[in-house]
VOKOLKE-824387 format. One record per residue: x, y, z of N, C-alpha, C, O in turn. Coordinates in nm, 3 decimals, m for minus. Layout:
X, Y, Z, X, Y, Z, X, Y, Z, X, Y, Z
...
// end
This chain:
m5.867, 5.233, m1.924, m5.851, 5.177, m1.809, m5.782, 5.057, m1.830, m5.822, 4.993, m1.927
m5.693, 5.013, m1.768, m5.586, 4.908, m1.828, m5.640, 4.761, m1.736, m5.674, 4.778, m1.619
m5.643, 4.674, m1.773, m5.678, 4.560, m1.715, m5.556, 4.498, m1.730, m5.493, 4.493, m1.836
m5.510, 4.435, m1.588, m5.392, 4.344, m1.596, m5.416, 4.188, m1.614, m5.513, 4.123, m1.574
m5.307, 4.144, m1.681, m5.321, 3.988, m1.696, m5.211, 3.895, m1.618, m5.160, 3.943, m1.517
m5.184, 3.807, m1.647, m5.083, 3.734, m1.524, m4.954, 3.784, m1.563, m4.861, 3.753, m1.489
m4.931, 3.851, m1.657, m4.799, 3.886, m1.693, m4.785, 4.007, m1.572, m4.874, 4.080, m1.529
m4.639, 4.001, m1.532, m4.597, 4.073, m1.406, m4.556, 4.251, m1.506, m4.457, 4.261, m1.578
m4.661, 4.373, m1.485, m4.614, 4.452, m1.512, m4.737, 4.552, m1.532, m4.857, 4.522, m1.541
m4.682, 4.666, m1.537, m4.801, 4.799, m1.536, m4.781, 4.914, m1.629, m4.670, 4.945, m1.673
m4.894, 4.979, m1.660, m4.864, 5.085, m1.785, m4.802, 5.217, m1.689, m4.814, 5.240, m1.568
m4.732, 5.290, m1.795, m4.663, 5.411, m1.734, m4.730, 5.464, m1.630, m4.848, 5.433, m1.643
m4.713, 5.527, m1.534, m4.793, 5.589, m1.431, m4.855, 5.691, m1.439, m4.945, 5.725, m1.362
m4.798, 5.775, m1.568, m4.844, 5.885, m1.621, m4.967, 5.883, m1.716, m5.019, 5.982, m1.767
m5.007, 5.742, m1.732, m5.145, 5.701, m1.732, m5.262, 5.688, m1.673, m5.367, 5.652, m1.726
m5.239, 5.726, m1.534, m5.331, 5.701, m1.414, m5.430, 5.804, m1.440, m5.390, 5.910, m1.487
m5.575, 5.786, m1.410, m5.667, 5.885, m1.399, m5.618, 5.996, m1.313, m5.510, 6.000, m1.254
m5.721, 6.095, m1.313, m5.675, 6.227, m1.219, m5.664, 6.189, m1.073, m5.586, 6.239, m0.993
m5.756, 6.089, m1.046, m5.766, 6.073, m0.923, m5.643, 5.971, m0.865, m5.617, 5.959, m0.745
m5.579, 5.905, m0.966, m5.465, 5.818, m0.922, m5.459, 5.675, m0.974, m5.359, 5.604, m0.969
m5.601, 5.635, m1.033, m5.632, 5.510, m1.029, m5.544, 5.467, m1.179, m5.555, 5.540, m1.277
m5.472, 5.363, m1.183, m5.358, 5.332, m1.303, m5.437, 5.203, m1.354, m5.473, 5.219, m1.471
m5.471, 5.087, m1.302, m5.502, 4.984, m1.343, m5.598, 4.891, m1.243, m5.630, 4.918, m1.127
m5.635, 4.772, m1.321, m5.740, 4.686, m1.274, m5.705, 4.546, m1.264, m5.673, 4.495, m1.371
m5.703, 4.481, m1.177, m5.705, 4.335, m1.191, m5.557, 4.273, m1.155, m5.481, 4.333, m1.079
m5.524, 4.149, m1.216, m5.397, 4.100, m1.174, m5.429, 4.010, m1.022, m5.531, 3.954, m0.983
m5.311, 4.024, m0.967, m5.303, 3.940, m0.846, m5.188, 4.015, m0.720, m5.103, 4.098, m0.754
m5.198, 3.986, m0.629, m5.120, 4.000, m0.513, m5.016, 3.932, m0.486, m4.977, 3.920, m0.370
m4.961, 3.882, m0.580, m4.842, 3.784, m0.591, m4.719, 3.874, m0.501, m4.737, 3.996, m0.503
m4.605, 3.828, m0.429, m4.515, 3.917, m0.390, m4.449, 3.989, m0.500, m4.420, 4.108, m0.498
m4.423, 3.886, m0.618, m4.328, 3.935, m0.713, m4.396, 4.081, m0.804, m4.328, 4.167, m0.861
m4.556, 4.073, m0.795, m4.622, 4.203, m0.852, m4.619, 4.308, m0.757, m4.604, 4.425, m0.790
m4.634, 4.261, m0.612, m4.628, 4.394, m0.514, m4.515, 4.452, m0.497, m4.520, 4.569, m0.461
m4.371, 4.382, m0.521, m4.235, 4.447, m0.513, m4.241, 4.505, m0.638, m4.165, 4.600, m0.624
m4.285, 4.510, m0.760, m4.274, 4.563, m0.871, m4.364, 4.657, m0.872, m4.319, 4.753, m0.935
m4.471, 4.678, m0.830, m4.559, 4.773, m0.824, m4.509, 4.880, m0.719, m4.511, 4.996, m0.762
m4.461, 4.860, m0.578, m4.394, 4.946, m0.513, m4.276, 4.992, m0.530, m4.234, 5.079, m0.454
m4.198, 4.940, m0.637, m4.059, 4.979, m0.692, m4.102, 5.079, m0.789, m4.005, 5.140, m0.833
m4.216, 5.118, m0.839, m4.289, 5.201, m0.925, m4.375, 5.288, m0.889, m4.448, 5.339, m0.974
m4.385, 5.320, m0.767, m4.477, 5.395, m0.705, m4.613, 5.370, m0.733, m4.688, 5.457, m0.775
m4.651, 5.238, m0.708, m4.773, 5.171, m0.753, m4.822, 5.119, m0.609, m4.747, 5.073, m0.522
m4.952, 5.133, m0.600, m4.997, 5.052, m0.443, m5.120, 4.986, m0.486, m5.186, 5.033, m0.578
m5.158, 4.875, m0.422, m5.306, 4.836, m0.446, m5.395, 4.897, m0.326, m5.344, 4.917, m0.215
m5.519, 4.924, m0.351, m5.631, 5.004, m0.260, m5.739, 4.965, m0.320, m5.765, 5.007, m0.433
m5.847, 4.846, m0.231, m5.962, 4.828, m0.305, m6.018, 4.767, m0.169, m5.952, 4.746, m0.067
m6.197, 4.738, m0.197, m6.267, 4.698, m0.101, m6.297, 4.570, m0.132, m6.253, 4.519, m0.234
m6.373, 4.508, m0.051, m6.438, 4.356, m0.047, m6.514, 4.397, m0.167, m6.554, 4.512, m0.187
m6.535, 4.276, m0.260, m6.652, 4.258, m0.338, m6.595, 4.350, m0.495, m6.655, 4.348, m0.602
m6.482, 4.415, m0.470, m6.404, 4.511, m0.579, m6.315, 4.416, m0.655, m6.275, 4.310, m0.607
m6.291, 4.452, m0.754, m6.135, 4.382, m0.820, m6.036, 4.441, m0.772, m6.062, 4.549, m0.719
m5.914, 4.402, m0.771, m5.796, 4.453, m0.741, m5.794, 4.611, m0.803, m5.825, 4.615, m0.922
m5.771, 4.706, m0.757, m5.744, 4.833, m0.792, m5.594, 4.911, m0.772, m5.577, 4.952, m0.657
m5.515, 4.928, m0.839, m5.369, 4.984, m0.838, m5.356, 5.144, m0.892, m5.385, 5.185, m1.004
m5.308, 5.213, m0.787, m5.314, 5.339, m0.761, m5.172, 5.392, m0.769, m5.084, 5.337, m0.702
m5.142, 5.502, m0.853, m5.011, 5.600, m0.818, m5.082, 5.759, m0.847, m5.103, 5.820, m0.952
m5.103, 5.787, m0.727, m5.159, 5.946, m0.703, m5.048, 6.041, m0.734, m4.929, 6.019, m0.710
m5.113, 6.184, m0.807, m5.053, 6.270, m0.819, m5.088, 6.390, m0.800, m5.145, 6.439, m0.897
m5.070, 6.488, m0.667, m4.944, 6.461, m0.608, m4.934, 6.337, m0.491, m5.023, 6.258, m0.459
m4.821, 6.344, m0.450, m4.783, 6.226, m0.353, m4.765, 6.285, m0.212, m4.685, 6.375, m0.185
m4.860, 6.218, m0.113, m4.822, 6.246, 0.040, m4.724, 6.178, 0.106, m4.740, 6.061, 0.140
m4.607, 6.249, 0.131, m4.515, 6.188, 0.201, m4.458, 6.256, 0.347, m4.487, 6.373, 0.374
m4.383, 6.182, 0.428, m4.316, 6.276, 0.520, m4.162, 6.260, 0.510, m4.116, 6.147, 0.497
m4.092, 6.354, 0.515, m3.940, 6.353, 0.525, m3.926, 6.347, 0.669, m3.999, 6.418, 0.739
m3.836, 6.265, 0.723, m3.807, 6.265, 0.858, m3.783, 6.384, 0.922, m3.834, 6.406, 1.032
m3.689, 6.490, 0.849, m3.654, 6.607, 0.916, m3.761, 6.714, 0.956, m3.764, 6.804, 1.039
m3.859, 6.657, 0.847, m3.992, 6.775, 0.855, m4.100, 6.718, 0.965, m4.216, 6.759, 0.969
m4.049, 6.624, 1.049, m4.164, 6.519, 1.141, m4.204, 6.639, 1.290, m4.121, 6.696, 1.360
m4.332, 6.644, 1.299, m4.355, 6.758, 1.403, m4.413, 6.683, 1.494, m4.500, 6.600, 1.468
m4.357, 6.713, 1.636, m4.425, 6.679, 1.735, m4.441, 6.773, 1.860, m4.360, 6.843, 1.920
m4.598, 6.746, 1.879, m4.663, 6.871, 1.951, m4.588, 6.847, 2.100, m4.509, 6.757, 2.128
m4.633, 6.950, 2.183, m4.562, 6.990, 2.325, m4.629, 6.869, 2.414, m4.565, 6.819, 2.507
m4.764, 6.822, 2.379, m4.797, 6.730, 2.453, m4.780, 6.586, 2.446, m4.797, 6.507, 2.539
m4.736, 6.552, 2.292, m4.666, 6.453, 2.266, m4.554, 6.389, 2.317, m4.536, 6.272, 2.353
m4.451, 6.533, 2.312, m4.308, 6.539, 2.374, m4.352, 6.445, 2.536, m4.304, 6.335, 2.564
m4.443, 6.515, 2.617, m4.473, 6.466, 2.739, m4.511, 6.331, 2.739, m4.454, 6.247, 2.808
m4.597, 6.309, 2.672, m4.630, 6.159, 2.670, m4.522, 6.051, 2.625, m4.520, 5.938, 2.674
m4.453, 6.085, 2.548, m4.298, 6.010, 2.521, m4.226, 6.017, 2.620, m4.190, 5.907, 2.661
m4.175, 6.134, 2.698, m4.096, 6.130, 2.812, m4.162, 6.048, 2.899, m4.078, 5.999, 2.974
m4.275, 6.009, 2.926, m4.309, 5.910, 3.035, m4.275, 5.776, 3.019, m4.263, 5.697, 3.112
m4.255, 5.740, 2.866, m4.202, 5.602, 2.868, m4.316, 5.489, 2.891, m4.288, 5.372, 2.914
m4.436, 5.533, 2.882, m4.559, 5.476, 2.892, m4.591, 5.347, 2.780, m4.681, 5.267, 2.806
m4.523, 5.336, 2.675, m4.523, 5.249, 2.580, m4.384, 5.184, 2.557, m4.281, 5.243, 2.587
m4.384, 5.072, 2.508, m4.286, 5.003, 2.438, m4.297, 5.003, 2.306, m4.413, 4.997, 2.262
m4.190, 5.011, 2.211, m4.214, 5.040, 2.068, m4.125, 4.913, 2.030, m4.015, 4.906, 2.086
m4.156, 4.825, 1.950, m4.096, 4.694, 1.869, m4.110, 4.720, 1.715, m4.199, 4.782, 1.656
m3.997, 4.655, 1.664, m4.058, 4.629, 1.541, m4.025, 4.470, 1.467, m3.918, 4.408, 1.471
m4.122, 4.440, 1.418, m4.131, 4.287, 1.334, m4.153, 4.214, 1.453, m4.089, 4.109, 1.450
m4.225, 4.231, 1.563, m4.206, 4.146, 1.680, m4.372, 4.042, 1.657, m4.386, 3.922, 1.678
m4.470, 4.135, 1.612, m4.579, 4.074, 1.554, m4.674, 4.114, 1.459, m4.782, 4.166, 1.487
m4.634, 4.090, 1.347, m4.670, 4.141, 1.217, m4.825, 4.111, 1.191, m4.901, 4.199, 1.151
m4.859, 3.994, 1.214, m4.985, 3.932, 1.193, m5.084, 4.004, 1.264, m5.182, 4.052, 1.205
m5.064, 4.018, 1.409, m5.138, 4.067, 1.485, m5.162, 4.238, 1.459, m5.271, 4.288, 1.489
m5.062, 4.313, 1.407, m5.071, 4.432, 1.372, m5.171, 4.440, 1.226, m5.275, 4.505, 1.219
m5.122, 4.374, 1.135, m5.207, 4.380, 1.030, m5.343, 4.343, 1.041, m5.417, 4.392, 0.957
m5.391, 4.271, 1.123, m5.527, 4.205, 1.172, m5.610, 4.339, 1.247, m5.725, 4.379, 1.232
m5.510, 4.383, 1.326, m5.594, 4.508, 1.425, m5.627, 4.611, 1.325, m5.730, 4.678, 1.327
m5.524, 4.619, 1.228, m5.571, 4.752, 1.112, m5.688, 4.722, 1.021, m5.750, 4.805, 0.955
m5.710, 4.587, 1.027, m5.805, 4.542, 0.952, m5.942, 4.579, 1.027, m6.041, 4.626, 0.971
m5.932, 4.552, 1.149, m6.103, 4.568, 1.231, m6.091, 4.719, 1.277, m6.183, 4.760, 1.347
m5.989, 4.806, 1.247, m6.009, 4.935, 1.308, m6.109, 5.020, 1.283, m6.120, 5.048, 1.163
m6.178, 5.066, 1.347, m6.290, 5.172, 1.291, m6.267, 5.304, 1.231, m6.204, 5.369, 1.313
m6.287, 5.367, 1.136, m6.227, 5.483, 1.071, m6.330, 5.561, 1.039, m6.418, 5.512, 0.968
m6.340, 5.684, 1.079, m6.439, 5.772, 1.020, m6.436, 5.788, 0.864, m6.346, 5.810, 0.784
m6.574, 5.769, 0.854, m6.627, 5.803, 0.689, m6.602, 5.649, 0.640, m6.631, 5.626, 0.522
m6.560, 5.559, 0.705, m6.560, 5.421, 0.636, m6.654, 5.294, 0.701, m6.662, 5.268, 0.821
m6.707, 5.239, 0.619, m6.816, 5.161, 0.656, m6.741, 5.010, 0.677, m6.768, 4.941, 0.775
m6.655, 4.974, 0.586, m6.574, 4.844, 0.594, m6.444, 4.877, 0.595, m6.408, 4.989, 0.631
m6.357, 4.782, 0.556, m6.220, 4.797, 0.564, m6.187, 4.745, 0.426, m6.254, 4.656, 0.374
m6.050, 4.820, 0.347, m5.971, 4.785, 0.256, m5.893, 4.661, 0.270, m5.864, 4.583, 0.178
m5.861, 4.649, 0.398, m5.738, 4.529, 0.430, m5.858, 4.394, 0.432, m5.935, 4.372, 0.526
m5.852, 4.333, 0.332, m5.939, 4.238, 0.296, m5.832, 4.082, 0.359, m5.710, 4.071, 0.372
m5.901, 4.023, 0.375, m5.820, 3.863, 0.367, m5.725, 3.818, 0.255, m5.642, 3.728, 0.266
m5.746, 3.884, 0.157, m5.658, 3.861, 0.069, m5.534, 3.932, 0.092, m5.426, 3.873, 0.103
m5.550, 4.073, 0.099, m5.478, 4.135, 0.155, m5.394, 4.110, 0.243, m5.274, 4.128, 0.222
m5.444, 4.060, 0.365, m5.359, 4.029, 0.496, m5.269, 3.910, 0.421, m5.147, 3.918, 0.422
m5.319, 3.832, 0.374, m5.252, 3.691, 0.319, m5.121, 3.760, 0.239, m5.009, 3.714, 0.261
m5.139, 3.866, 0.148, m5.048, 3.902, 0.039, m4.926, 3.969, 0.130, m4.807, 3.942, 0.114
m4.976, 4.056, 0.222, m4.881, 4.124, 0.315, m4.782, 4.041, 0.392, m4.659, 4.049, 0.394
m4.884, 3.938, 0.472, m4.773, 3.850, 0.528, m4.701, 3.771, 0.460, m4.601, 3.735, 0.522
m4.713, 3.718, 0.333, m4.609, 3.673, 0.250, m4.475, 3.791, 0.230, m4.356, 3.767, 0.246
m4.529, 3.903, 0.195, m4.410, 3.978, 0.185, m4.321, 4.005, 0.306, m4.202, 4.037, 0.298
m4.398, 3.988, 0.429, m4.339, 4.014, 0.559, m4.233, 3.893, 0.560, m4.125, 3.916, 0.613
m4.251, 3.790, 0.517, m4.184, 3.694, 0.554, m4.097, 3.658, 0.453, m4.042, 3.548, 0.460
m4.077, 3.726, 0.369, m3.990, 3.763, 0.224, m3.873, 3.842, 0.292, m3.752, 3.823, 0.278
m3.951, 3.955, 0.386, m3.844, 4.042, 0.435, m3.863, 4.195, 0.412, m3.799, 4.281, 0.472
m3.991, 4.225, 0.285, m4.025, 4.323, 0.230, m4.120, 4.380, 0.306, m4.136, 4.495, 0.265
m4.192, 4.355, 0.398, m4.270, 4.431, 0.483, m4.269, 4.429, 0.638, m4.239, 4.323, 0.692
m4.301, 4.542, 0.719, m4.233, 4.554, 0.833, m4.352, 4.605, 0.917, m4.435, 4.679, 0.865
m4.363, 4.564, 1.057, m4.446, 4.627, 1.146, m4.378, 4.682, 1.253, m4.269, 4.642, 1.295
m4.465, 4.804, 1.312, m4.430, 4.856, 1.431, m4.558, 4.836, 1.503, m4.675, 4.843, 1.465
m4.490, 4.804, 1.642, m4.582, 4.744, 1.735, m4.557, 4.840, 1.871, m4.446, 4.868, 1.916
m4.669, 4.877, 1.919, m4.685, 4.965, 2.035, m4.729, 4.869, 2.166, m4.828, 4.798, 2.153
m4.660, 4.868, 2.285, m4.712, 4.771, 2.386, m4.757, 4.838, 2.496, m4.682, 4.935, 2.504
m4.847, 4.844, 2.596, m4.862, 4.877, 2.704, m4.891, 4.763, 2.819, m5.000, 4.705, 2.826
m4.782, 4.740, 2.907, m4.812, 4.629, 2.993, m4.838, 4.508, 2.923, m4.941, 4.444, 2.944
m4.748, 4.471, 2.838, m4.734, 4.378, 2.745, m4.868, 4.324, 2.662, m4.904, 4.206, 2.652
m4.927, 4.435, 2.610, m5.035, 4.412, 2.551, m5.037, 4.509, 2.431, m5.009, 4.628, 2.446
m5.066, 4.462, 2.324, m5.048, 4.534, 2.189, m5.197, 4.648, 2.170, m5.315, 4.620, 2.148
m5.140, 4.758, 2.187, m5.235, 4.865, 2.191, m5.217, 4.984, 2.073, m5.275, 5.093, 2.070
m5.136, 4.942, 1.995, m5.109, 5.040, 1.870, m5.025, 4.978, 1.778, m4.960, 4.882, 1.819
m5.012, 5.014, 1.655, m4.908, 4.980, 1.562, m4.931, 5.023, 1.416, m5.035, 5.083, 1.388
m4.837, 4.995, 1.318, m4.850, 5.045, 1.196, m4.782, 4.925, 1.128, m4.717, 4.838, 1.186
m4.811, 4.935, 0.976, m4.700, 4.844, 0.890, m4.712, 4.907, 0.770, m4.796, 4.995, 0.753
m4.620, 4.865, 0.665, m4.592, 4.899, 0.559, m4.486, 4.808, 0.507, m4.443, 4.705, 0.558
m4.441, 4.885, 0.361, m4.348, 4.779, 0.257, m4.209, 4.887, 0.245, m4.209, 5.003, 0.204
m4.091, 4.801, 0.299, m3.993, 4.834, 0.292, m3.891, 4.751, 0.191, m3.860, 4.636, 0.225
m3.842, 4.803, 0.077, m3.784, 4.731, m0.026, m3.655, 4.756, m0.033, m3.597, 4.729, m0.138
m3.578, 4.815, 0.084, m3.408, 4.834, 0.096, m3.385, 4.973, 0.002, m3.270, 4.997, m0.037
m3.470, 5.041, m0.026, m3.444, 5.175, m0.107, m3.469, 5.316, m0.012, m3.511, 5.420, m0.063
m3.445, 5.307, 0.091, m3.450, 5.403, 0.184, m3.583, 5.473, 0.182, m3.599, 5.592, 0.208
m3.679, 5.384, 0.148, m3.846, 5.432, 0.109, m3.933, 5.328, 0.217, m3.927, 5.205, 0.212
m4.009, 5.404, 0.308, m4.092, 5.316, 0.369, m4.226, 5.366, 0.330, m4.269, 5.481, 0.347
m4.292, 5.255, 0.270, m4.432, 5.289, 0.208, m4.516, 5.244, 0.326, m4.514, 5.125, 0.355
m4.586, 5.326, 0.393, m4.675, 5.306, 0.524, m4.810, 5.299, 0.457, m4.865, 5.374, 0.376
m4.853, 5.168, 0.525, m5.005, 5.129, 0.462, m5.139, 5.133, 0.560, m5.255, 5.139, 0.517
m5.099, 5.130, 0.711, m5.204, 5.145, 0.796, m5.148, 5.152, 0.899, m5.026, 5.140, 0.912
m5.260, 5.182, 1.025, m5.190, 5.225, 1.140, m5.331, 5.204, 1.232, m5.436, 5.242, 1.181
m5.334, 5.147, 1.357, m5.448, 5.143, 1.453, m5.393, 5.175, 1.590, m5.271, 5.166, 1.605
m5.472, 5.213, 1.696, m5.488, 5.245, 1.804, m5.589, 5.176, 1.899, m5.708, 5.170, 1.868
m5.549, 5.131, 1.997, m5.684, 5.096, 2.090, m5.656, 5.192, 2.219, m5.746, 5.191, 2.303
m5.586, 5.245, 2.236, m5.566, 5.369, 2.359, m5.512, 5.501, 2.260, m5.446, 5.498, 2.156
m5.566, 5.611, 2.335, m5.516, 5.733, 2.278, m5.383, 5.757, 2.280, m5.310, 5.757, 2.379
m5.344, 5.783, 2.121, m5.189, 5.852, 2.109, m5.096, 5.720, 2.091, m4.974, 5.737, 2.092
m5.147, 5.598, 2.075, m5.032, 5.482, 2.108, m5.000, 5.467, 1.924, m4.881, 5.452, 1.894
m5.089, 5.471, 1.824, m5.040, 5.449, 1.713, m4.919, 5.600, 1.678, m4.817, 5.594, 1.610
m4.956, 5.686, 1.727, m4.900, 5.805, 1.717, m4.734, 5.810, 1.789, m4.636, 5.862, 1.737
m4.738, 5.756, 1.890, m4.597, 5.713, 1.964, m4.542, 5.628, 1.856, m4.436, 5.666, 1.805
m4.600, 5.512, 1.809, m4.520, 5.413, 1.753, m4.495, 5.505, 1.624, m4.373, 5.511, 1.607
m4.556, 5.572, 1.538, m4.520, 5.610, 1.416, m4.404, 5.727, 1.452, m4.309, 5.733, 1.374
m4.407, 5.801, 1.540, m4.288, 5.913, 1.576, m4.178, 5.820, 1.624, m4.080, 5.871, 1.569
m4.136, 5.723, 1.686, m4.051, 5.671, 1.765, m3.980, 5.618, 1.655, m3.857, 5.625, 1.650
m4.060, 5.557, 1.553, m4.014, 5.468, 1.443, m3.966, 5.580, 1.336, m3.879, 5.531, 1.265
m3.988, 5.685, 1.309, m3.954, 5.757, 1.213, m3.819, 5.832, 1.273, m3.725, 5.866, 1.202
m3.825, 5.852, 1.407, m3.691, 5.918, 1.468, m3.583, 5.808, 1.472, m3.467, 5.843, 1.492
m3.612, 5.676, 1.455, m3.500, 5.582, 1.477, m3.468, 5.505, 1.353, m3.390, 5.409, 1.353
m3.536, 5.556, 1.236, m3.523, 5.518, 1.112, m3.410, 5.603, 1.015, m3.371, 5.719, 1.032
m3.375, 5.518, 0.920, m3.258, 5.592, 0.837, m3.341, 5.613, 0.705, m3.270, 5.619, 0.604
m3.462, 5.624, 0.686, m3.521, 5.664, 0.541, m3.511, 5.771, 0.488, m3.482, 5.862, 0.565
m3.525, 5.802, 0.366, m3.522, 5.936, 0.318, m3.662, 5.993, 0.318, m3.686, 6.114, 0.316
m3.756, 5.895, 0.319, m3.884, 5.961, 0.297, m3.975, 5.833, 0.336, m3.948, 5.718, 0.303
m4.111, 5.879, 0.429, m4.164, 5.766, 0.441, m4.318, 5.848, 0.337, m4.370, 5.959, 0.334
m4.339, 5.722, 0.272, m4.455, 5.738, 0.164, m4.569, 5.754, 0.233, m4.561, 5.681, 0.333
m4.662, 5.807, 0.230, m4.796, 5.837, 0.321, m4.920, 5.792, 0.222, m5.031, 5.759, 0.265
m4.884, 5.795, 0.074, m4.960, 5.765, m0.012, m5.057, 5.896, m0.026, m5.016, 5.994, m0.089
m5.181, 5.894, 0.032, m5.288, 6.003, 0.017, m5.274, 6.063, 0.157, m5.217, 6.021, 0.258
m5.352, 6.189, 0.128, m5.328, 6.299, 0.251, m5.449, 6.228, 0.348, m5.541, 6.154, 0.314
m5.414, 6.277, 0.471, m5.474, 6.241, 0.595, m5.457, 6.377, 0.679, m5.356, 6.445, 0.659
m5.552, 6.417, 0.772, m5.499, 6.544, 0.852, m5.435, 6.475, 0.971, m5.398, 6.556, 1.055
m5.412, 6.347, 1.002, m5.346, 6.305, 1.129, m5.181, 6.309, 1.075, m5.088, 6.357, 1.140
m5.171, 6.254, 0.959, m5.037, 6.267, 0.918, m4.985, 6.387, 0.881, m4.866, 6.408, 0.907
m5.074, 6.503, 0.805, m5.041, 6.606, 0.806, m4.996, 6.680, 0.911, m4.907, 6.765, 0.901
m5.065, 6.647, 1.033, m5.037, 6.733, 1.190, m4.892, 6.703, 1.219, m4.815, 6.780, 1.276
m4.851, 6.526, 1.152, m4.696, 6.533, 1.208, m4.627, 6.559, 1.097, m4.517, 6.504, 1.091
m4.658, 6.630, 1.004, m4.526, 6.697, 0.899, m4.530, 6.675, 0.765, m4.457, 6.726, 0.680
m4.640, 6.578, 0.746, m4.619, 6.518, 0.596, m4.698, 6.629, 0.511, m4.773, 6.713, 0.561
m4.665, 6.612, 0.360, m4.709, 6.737, 0.251, m4.700, 6.645, 0.128, m4.654, 6.531, 0.126
m4.768, 6.734, m0.005, m4.757, 6.661, m0.106, m4.646, 6.706, m0.165, m4.600, 6.817, m0.138
m4.582, 6.605, m0.271, m4.493, 6.610, m0.374, m4.539, 6.573, m0.470, m4.640, 6.503, m0.463
m4.479, 6.607, m0.599, m4.535, 6.561, m0.717, m4.473, 6.437, m0.734, m4.359, 6.416, m0.690
m4.550, 6.343, m0.803, m4.534, 6.206, m0.826, m4.374, 6.203, m0.901, m4.288, 6.119, m0.876
m4.363, 6.302, m0.987, m4.249, 6.286, m1.064, m4.119, 6.266, m0.959, m4.031, 6.181, m0.969
m4.135, 6.363, m0.863, m4.023, 6.398, m0.757, m4.036, 6.245, m0.664, m3.939, 6.174, m0.639
m4.164, 6.219, m0.627, m4.125, 6.103, m0.585, m4.075, 5.967, m0.652, m4.028, 5.873, m0.588
m4.086, 5.970, m0.747, m4.030, 5.861, m0.833, m3.896, 5.889, m0.856, m3.834, 5.785, m0.878
m3.818, 6.006, m0.859, m3.680, 6.011, m0.807, m3.641, 5.961, m0.692, m3.544, 5.888, m0.675
m3.728, 6.005, m0.600, m3.691, 5.952, m0.462, m3.673, 5.804, m0.464, m3.572, 5.762, m0.407
m3.766, 5.704, m0.530, m3.776, 5.570, m0.513, m3.649, 5.519, m0.622, m3.624, 5.399, m0.636
// end
């Protein structure tokens, strides 16, 4: 296992474990995060853990042309119940993602350290939030990293009312010009929307 130093850099992603764990340590500086995402690497760890860096193979992604919208979701979208915005309230979105309850998870991997790091990325123009509003109240959203390379690396989403985050994701994908949405690891929720596995090698080519 590779332990990072203050020097910005990572081992070749081919050195990752079978689960995708590549390295431990380092920091969450904007420079290191930008370098990581540029090379198909992302941090994922919980409180009390050192920073863990991952590059899984296969990679779970969504090609916008493959987006699946169920009949029921089409009906919800037609009602225009929600307003979807971009970068209107990044801080509230990431904080809501941090406290969202998820099946099978006791805590959160979006630590205060992560919140501060991605907020800095947002201020530099490299992290983006999508907000979903109902009657001027934030009811759902998601955030991720956009390095300007036609790849959006989704990090997390939350919902306070049924289907709000799904609406935000669908509207965002439909109105984006990305070649691929990086979903990182498999979830049934994103699979239902059309996401699928591709090899890490293929993903790196897309980057």
